N, C-alpha and C positions, 0 to 999 in steps of 0.2 A: 504494500500500500504506500501511497505517497505521503510526504510529511507536510505539516502545517507550516509553510514557509512563505517567502516572498512570491514565489510562483507555485501554482498547483499543477503538478505533473500527472496528468491522466491521458489516456490514449485518444479520447475524442471529446469534443465539447458536447455536453448533453443537449444543447440547444440547436446548434448548426451542424453538428456531427463532423466538423473538420478534424482531420487527424492531427495529433500533437499540437493542441491549441495553445495559444499564448494566453494563459489565465494568470493575470497579475493581481496582487492583493491591493484592495482599495481601503479596507477597514479591518480592524480587529477588535474583539471584545471578549469579555468573560461573563459567563452566566452560572447561576447556582439555583437550586430549588428553594422553596419557601423557608426551609430550615437551615439553609446555608451549606447544604451538601450537594452532591452530584455536580461538582465544579467542572466546567468545560471551557476551553478556549475556542473561539470561533474566528474565522477569517472569511471575508467576503471578497470574492474574486470576480473580475470582469474579463470576458473573452475579447481579445483584441480583434477577432474577426467579425463577430456578430453583435457584440455589446451585451450578450446575455450574462446573467449573474449566477454564480455558483457559490453556495455557502458550505463551508467544511468545518468540522470540529475535531478536536484532539484533547488529550489531557493537559498538554502544555504546547506552547509555540515551539516548533521544531520537532515535535513528536509525531509519530505515525498517526495519520488521521483515522478516526473511528467511523466516520460516515460523511457523505457529501450529498447535497441536494441542489437541483434534481439529480437523481442517479442516472447512469447510462441506461438507455432502453435496449431491450433484447426481445427476441421472439421466442415464445415458449416451445419447448422440445416436443410437445404434442403435435405441433404442425409438421407435416411430412417434409423431408429434407429439401426437395426442390423449391416449393413455395416459401419455406422458411429461409432458404438462402437468398432468394430474390427479395424477400421482405427485409432481411437483415441488411442487405446491400442498399436497399432503398433508404433505410434509416440512416445509414452511413453516408448517404449522398444528398442529404438535405441542402447542403451548400451548393449543389448542382441540381436545381429543381427539375429540369427536363429529364435528366437521368433518373431521378427519384420517381417521377411519374411513370416512365417506361418500365422501370423495375417493378413498381407496384402493380401495373397492369399485367406484367408477366406473371406475378405472383397470383393474381386473381385468375388469370387464364389457366395456370397450373393447378390451382385448387379445383376449378370447375372440371377440368379434364380428369382429375383423380376421382371425381364424383360421376364420371361418365357423361359429362356434358361437353361434347366435342364438335358438334355441328353448328355452323353459322357464326355470326359475329359474337363478340364478347357480350354485348347487350342482349342479343337474342338468346344466348345461353343462360344469362341471368334471368330473363323472363321465363324461360322453360323451368328453371329451378323454382321460381315462384309458383308456376302452375302445378308443379309436383309437391308443393308445400315443404320444400327443403329450406327455403328462406322466405321471409315475409315480403309483401308488396312494398312496405316502407324501405326495406333494404334495396329493392330495385329502384325506387324513387331516389334514394340516396346515391346510388351508382350513377344515375343520370345527372344528378346535380353536381357531382365532383367531376374533375377533368380526368375521367378514367380512360377514355379513348386516347391512346398514345399515338395514333396514326399521324396526327399533326406533327408530332416531334420526329417520328421515324422517317416521314417523307419530306421533312423540311418545308411544310406548307407556308408559302410566303404570306398568306392572308391570316394565318393563325397567330394569336398573341402568344408570346413565350410565357410558360407557366412561372408563377412566383413561388417563393418558399411556402407561402400560405396555401397555394394550390397543392403543392407537393405534400404538405402536412395533412390536408383534407383527404387526399387519395390514400395516403398511408393509413390514416385513421379508418377509412372504409375497408381497406384490404385486411388490416389486423382484426377488425370487428368480424369480417367474413370468416377469417381463420378461427376466431373464437367460436362462432356458431357452427361451422362445419367440422372442426376437429377438436378444439380445446374443451368445450363444454361436454360433448359426447364422451371424451376420454375421462373427464372428471366424474361424470355420472357413472360410467362403467366401473371406475375405481371405487366409487362409493358403494355400488351394488356388491362388488366383489368383497369389500371389507365387511359389509353387513352380513353377507352369506358366510364369510369366514368366521365371524363372531357368533353366528347362529349355531 
């Protein structure tokens, strides 16, 4: 783990996901609980790339940090390898929004194919999943509202606006939510059933 010092050395900024971010300390402070215990030293860092704030704590300045907020995002292991890889790369590409949008769309495409939705456009397959009650109509509406169709980026459409970081975040949010519905929640439910049956 990194130490609480002038610069916070972590692999990626939790906001813009740039690798080896320049996180420099802006403030430091000490906190305790109401009884004067649980003393912690804190430092507030700013990312030189995106301006995002990261707070980190340690027993003392210069000591190994206990935690930092926000923490780095990662995709749950319940998501199959191919869409998980696309989604993780999308998270790590927020500083390059066009790439993050394309990677997110690839993750959605891979997830639908794993559920045997292989024919037609991405949106058509999403609608078919709604018809089959695999996802809700609200999920399909959300898919249409975010910039999920990455064709504009892949084909360098001159008339299309370039996606922003906010666009990329919205597409990643949709893709990770779809992963939760299709893979993470069913796995969690199955584990719960198995544990209950094991205790019975």
